[in-house]
N, C-alpha and C positions, 0 to 999 in steps of 0.2 A: 640292933642288927647283930647277928651271930658272926663270929670270926670263923673263917675256913681254916681248920687245923690240918687237914689232909686233903689233897686233890689227887685223884687217880683216873686212869683211863682203862676201859675194858672193851673187848671185841665181841660182838655178836658175829662170830666168824663162820661163814658158810663154805662148805667144800663143793666140789664139782657135782655132787649128787644131792645138793641142797640140804645136807645134814649140818647140824651145829657141831663145831669142834669145841669140846668142853674139857675141863680138867676135873677129874674125880679126886677129891681130897680125902685121904685116909689118915686120920690122926689117932694116936693111941687113946683109948678110953672114950672115943666119940663115934657116933654113927657117921658113915660116909656121907659126903655131900658133894655137889657139883658146883663149879663156878666157871665163869667165862675167863679166857686168858686176858692178862693185863696186870697193871700194878701202878705204883706211885709215879707221879710226875716229878722229875728231878729239875734242879735249877739250870742244868745244862741243856735241857730239852727246849728247842726253839719253838715248838708248838705242841698242842695236844696230839695231833696226828703223828708227829715225830716221836713223841713219848710212846705212843701205842706201837709204832713200827719197831722201836727198840725193845719194848716188852715182848712183842710177838717173837722177835728173833731170840731173845734170852730164854723165854719159857717154852717155846715150841720149835725153835730153829726154823721159824716160818717167815715167809714173805707173803704179803697180801696186797690187794689193790681195791679200788672203788670205795674208799672210806667216806662214810656219811654219818655225821653225828645224829642220833635218833632219840636218845633217852638220857635223862639225868636222874640220879638217885642221891638223895641227901639224907644223912642220918646223924643223930647226936654223936659227938666224939669228944671226950674230955671237956675242955672249956669252950667248945665251939661245935662245928659240924664237919663231917667228912662228905665230900662231893665226888661222886663217880660219874664220869662222862662215858656213855656207851656209844660206840660206833658200830654200824653194820659194815662188813667188808667181806671180800671174797678171797679165799685161800688160793695162792698160786703155787706154793711149795712148802713142804713140811719135812724137816730132817731131825728126827728125835736125837740123833747122835750129836747135833750141834747145840743142844740145850745147855745153858750155862746159868750159874747163879748159886747163891748160898743154900737155897732150898734143895738143891740136888747134891750138895756136899755134906749136909748134916742130916743123918738118918733120924735124929730125934724129932725132926719137923714132920715126919710122916711121909706118906706117898703122894705123888703127883702123877696120876695115871691119865693118859689121853683117852678120850672117849668121844664117839660120834653118835649123835642122837637126832632123829628126825623131829621136826617141830611137832608132829602129831603124837609123838611118844614122850614129849617133854614133861608132861604131867606125871610120868612114872619115876622121875628123879627129883631129888631135893635140891633144886637150883637156888643158889644164893646170889644176890640179895632177894629178899621177899619182894614180890611184885613184878619181878623180871619175867617169870613164866607167863603171867597174864599179859604183860605187854607184848611179848613175842607171839603168843598164840593169837591175840587180838589183832595183830598187825602182820600176820603171816604173809599175805599176798604182797604187801608193800615191801617187806624185808626181802623176800625172795626175788623181787624185781631188780634188786641192786646187782 
């Protein structure tokens, strides 16, 4: 049995127009890619949902509701595996001026641009991790019903 060396939470975050709220990552020397908002679960988080609420506030200045866990992604990491828990949820509020964290204070980490993409246009972006685009497009109706 593999040891979990990192556990994180990520949001398949839908806005009022059924668009995905994504983060476009721009790193020096790399092609841009998109990711869903979220991050690592901390020891002080009382639940996975609490961790995701904290991450949404830090990364987007966002509040959301209707959290439902829908997808797990596991990948090799060091001496074990990294597990990402994906939740679908609905955006209530987003305030870019409330974003906080080291990623916004250190320009060497590159850019973290907010982007909104319809599910039908998702194949036009390089969404990480692999397999997430297929999951979202294959389950479009169920995800939009949240």
